[in-house]
Every structure is written in structure tokens, then in C-alpha cells.
C-alpha beads as a LAMMPS data file, in Angstrom:
LAMMPS data file: protein, C-alpha beads

131 atoms
130 bonds

1 atom types
1 bond types

-500.0 500.0 xlo xhi
-500.0 500.0 ylo yhi
-500.0 500.0 zlo zhi

Masses

1 110.0

Atoms # bond

1 1 1 -385.503 -363.034 280.156
2 1 1 -386.374 -365.573 282.866
3 1 1 -390.165 -366.238 282.705
4 1 1 -390.675 -365.664 286.454
5 1 1 -388.911 -362.306 286.299
6 1 1 -390.826 -361.381 283.151
7 1 1 -394.127 -362.129 284.923
8 1 1 -393.152 -360.038 287.957
9 1 1 -392.016 -357.123 285.800
10 1 1 -395.280 -357.151 283.848
11 1 1 -397.433 -356.859 286.983
12 1 1 -395.013 -354.464 288.661
13 1 1 -395.250 -352.178 285.645
14 1 1 -399.047 -352.373 285.503
15 1 1 -399.358 -351.679 289.226
16 1 1 -397.087 -348.638 288.929
17 1 1 -399.225 -347.395 286.028
18 1 1 -402.313 -347.807 288.217
19 1 1 -400.653 -345.618 290.854
20 1 1 -399.940 -342.978 288.212
21 1 1 -403.551 -343.022 286.998
22 1 1 -404.874 -342.633 290.541
23 1 1 -402.372 -339.851 291.192
24 1 1 -403.536 -338.039 288.079
25 1 1 -407.133 -338.215 289.329
26 1 1 -406.029 -336.451 292.526
27 1 1 -404.067 -333.816 290.615
28 1 1 -406.943 -333.228 288.206
29 1 1 -409.448 -332.720 291.011
30 1 1 -407.072 -330.442 292.900
31 1 1 -406.639 -328.279 289.821
32 1 1 -410.390 -328.183 289.176
33 1 1 -411.107 -327.057 292.755
34 1 1 -407.952 -324.908 293.152
35 1 1 -406.706 -326.976 296.091
36 1 1 -402.976 -326.863 296.759
37 1 1 -402.621 -329.560 299.411
38 1 1 -404.663 -332.417 300.855
39 1 1 -408.384 -332.422 300.207
40 1 1 -408.995 -328.755 301.090
41 1 1 -412.173 -329.782 302.908
42 1 1 -413.796 -330.574 299.546
43 1 1 -415.879 -333.776 299.748
44 1 1 -415.091 -334.626 296.106
45 1 1 -411.383 -334.774 296.951
46 1 1 -411.540 -337.254 299.811
47 1 1 -412.350 -340.369 297.721
48 1 1 -409.651 -339.517 295.155
49 1 1 -407.017 -338.932 297.837
50 1 1 -407.958 -342.174 299.602
51 1 1 -408.085 -344.203 296.376
52 1 1 -404.512 -343.159 295.630
53 1 1 -403.392 -343.405 299.263
54 1 1 -404.844 -346.867 299.762
55 1 1 -403.218 -348.110 296.555
56 1 1 -399.917 -346.545 297.620
57 1 1 -400.180 -348.421 300.923
58 1 1 -400.790 -351.888 299.435
59 1 1 -399.090 -351.915 296.026
60 1 1 -395.480 -351.700 297.301
61 1 1 -395.924 -354.811 299.469
62 1 1 -397.472 -356.595 296.506
63 1 1 -394.636 -355.640 294.169
64 1 1 -392.107 -356.812 296.780
65 1 1 -393.949 -360.121 296.971
66 1 1 -393.880 -360.488 293.196
67 1 1 -390.159 -359.704 293.037
68 1 1 -389.357 -362.161 295.817
69 1 1 -391.459 -364.872 294.168
70 1 1 -389.508 -364.324 290.938
71 1 1 -386.239 -364.313 292.888
72 1 1 -386.940 -367.762 294.398
73 1 1 -388.004 -369.115 291.008
74 1 1 -391.729 -369.473 291.620
75 1 1 -393.682 -370.611 288.564
76 1 1 -394.740 -367.772 286.254
77 1 1 -398.362 -368.931 286.555
78 1 1 -398.281 -368.282 290.316
79 1 1 -396.736 -364.849 289.774
80 1 1 -399.300 -364.003 287.097
81 1 1 -402.079 -365.176 289.415
82 1 1 -400.884 -363.069 292.340
83 1 1 -400.186 -360.053 290.116
84 1 1 -403.512 -360.278 288.292
85 1 1 -405.557 -360.647 291.454
86 1 1 -403.659 -357.805 293.146
87 1 1 -404.126 -355.524 290.120
88 1 1 -407.830 -356.361 289.889
89 1 1 -408.265 -355.826 293.623
90 1 1 -406.584 -352.433 293.600
91 1 1 -408.476 -351.273 290.483
92 1 1 -411.864 -352.472 291.767
93 1 1 -411.244 -350.886 295.175
94 1 1 -410.294 -347.556 293.580
95 1 1 -413.374 -347.594 291.351
96 1 1 -415.542 -348.367 294.371
97 1 1 -414.088 -345.378 296.201
98 1 1 -414.278 -343.006 293.247
99 1 1 -417.745 -343.838 291.931
100 1 1 -419.789 -345.181 294.861
101 1 1 -420.826 -343.347 298.000
102 1 1 -420.206 -344.867 301.446
103 1 1 -419.562 -348.578 301.915
104 1 1 -419.616 -350.280 298.536
105 1 1 -419.322 -353.675 296.940
106 1 1 -416.352 -352.393 294.926
107 1 1 -414.412 -351.449 298.041
108 1 1 -415.150 -354.755 299.780
109 1 1 -414.401 -356.850 296.696
110 1 1 -411.197 -354.909 296.047
111 1 1 -409.923 -355.387 299.583
112 1 1 -410.760 -359.103 299.614
113 1 1 -408.880 -359.589 296.326
114 1 1 -405.942 -357.540 297.601
115 1 1 -405.734 -359.515 300.829
116 1 1 -406.053 -362.793 298.905
117 1 1 -403.152 -361.860 296.605
118 1 1 -400.956 -360.799 299.529
119 1 1 -401.884 -363.937 301.492
120 1 1 -401.028 -366.245 298.579
121 1 1 -397.743 -364.399 298.015
122 1 1 -396.779 -364.548 301.688
123 1 1 -397.696 -368.208 302.181
124 1 1 -395.870 -369.116 298.957
125 1 1 -392.756 -367.245 300.039
126 1 1 -392.796 -368.921 303.450
127 1 1 -393.238 -372.311 301.789
128 1 1 -390.325 -371.659 299.410
129 1 1 -388.137 -370.656 302.342
130 1 1 -388.614 -373.940 304.192
131 1 1 -388.796 -376.378 301.255

Bonds

1 1 1 2
2 1 2 3
3 1 3 4
4 1 4 5
5 1 5 6
6 1 6 7
7 1 7 8
8 1 8 9
9 1 9 10
10 1 10 11
11 1 11 12
12 1 12 13
13 1 13 14
14 1 14 15
15 1 15 16
16 1 16 17
17 1 17 18
18 1 18 19
19 1 19 20
20 1 20 21
21 1 21 22
22 1 22 23
23 1 23 24
24 1 24 25
25 1 25 26
26 1 26 27
27 1 27 28
28 1 28 29
29 1 29 30
30 1 30 31
31 1 31 32
32 1 32 33
33 1 33 34
34 1 34 35
35 1 35 36
36 1 36 37
37 1 37 38
38 1 38 39
39 1 39 40
40 1 40 41
41 1 41 42
42 1 42 43
43 1 43 44
44 1 44 45
45 1 45 46
46 1 46 47
47 1 47 48
48 1 48 49
49 1 49 50
50 1 50 51
51 1 51 52
52 1 52 53
53 1 53 54
54 1 54 55
55 1 55 56
56 1 56 57
57 1 57 58
58 1 58 59
59 1 59 60
60 1 60 61
61 1 61 62
62 1 62 63
63 1 63 64
64 1 64 65
65 1 65 66
66 1 66 67
67 1 67 68
68 1 68 69
69 1 69 70
70 1 70 71
71 1 71 72
72 1 72 73
73 1 73 74
74 1 74 75
75 1 75 76
76 1 76 77
77 1 77 78
78 1 78 79
79 1 79 80
80 1 80 81
81 1 81 82
82 1 82 83
83 1 83 84
84 1 84 85
85 1 85 86
86 1 86 87
87 1 87 88
88 1 88 89
89 1 89 90
90 1 90 91
91 1 91 92
92 1 92 93
93 1 93 94
94 1 94 95
95 1 95 96
96 1 96 97
97 1 97 98
98 1 98 99
99 1 99 100
100 1 100 101
101 1 101 102
102 1 102 103
103 1 103 104
104 1 104 105
105 1 105 106
106 1 106 107
107 1 107 108
108 1 108 109
109 1 109 110
110 1 110 111
111 1 111 112
112 1 112 113
113 1 113 114
114 1 114 115
115 1 115 116
116 1 116 117
117 1 117 118
118 1 118 119
119 1 119 120
120 1 120 121
121 1 121 122
122 1 122 123
123 1 123 124
124 1 124 125
125 1 125 126
126 1 126 127
127 1 127 128
128 1 128 129
129 1 129 130
130 1 130 131
């Protein structure tokens, strides 16, 4: 397998697993509180729903970036860097939402890492398109 594609598939797979873990947290809390849809007005549900929802909003763009970087032949090290920072950012953000009340260092750190990964991916893709 081409090293760039292998790097992108590794991080794509890990990011999808993270989505599944966060989804299972939502399902588990819904079952515990007998909630069929949404958060049911239960304050314990809101962070779980948002942790999954926020990941579901950012991870697809990140995976697209990783795939496109592999497609243009970006170095595996760049793809691993973007994928690792994105994964760390999404995991840290989710933990900050799930285990800390209100504004938290985990949420801020997670978003900064997520934005950094997406920024590096986007700038790299733009650079590859004009070079």
C-alpha cells in the first residue's frame, strides 16, 4: 500500500472509532435514563449529545482532508501529523465536555488542536494545488 494512503486510512479508521465510542456514550445514557430521542431535558444527556455531535461536525472534514492529502501524494509524516493532532483534539474536546462542567480547558484545547489540524490540512492542500 502507498505510505500516504496507509497513513490516511489509519487516522480515518481511528477517527471513525472515536465517533462510535462517542455514539455509544449517548446510547448508554439514553438507555439509563429511558430517553428515546434527543436529550429528553436531562442535563446528563446534553454533554454526551454535544460531544458526539461536535465530533460528527468536524471529523468528516478532517477525514476528507486526510484523503485529499494522500491523493496528492503528501508525505506520510504530514498526514500522520494532521491525523494525530485532529484525533487528539477531538478526544480531548469530548473528554472536556463529558467530564468537566461549563467552559473547560479540555474543550478549549480540543478545539484549538482541531482547528490547527484543519488549518494545516487546508493550507497544505492549497499549496499542493498551486505548486
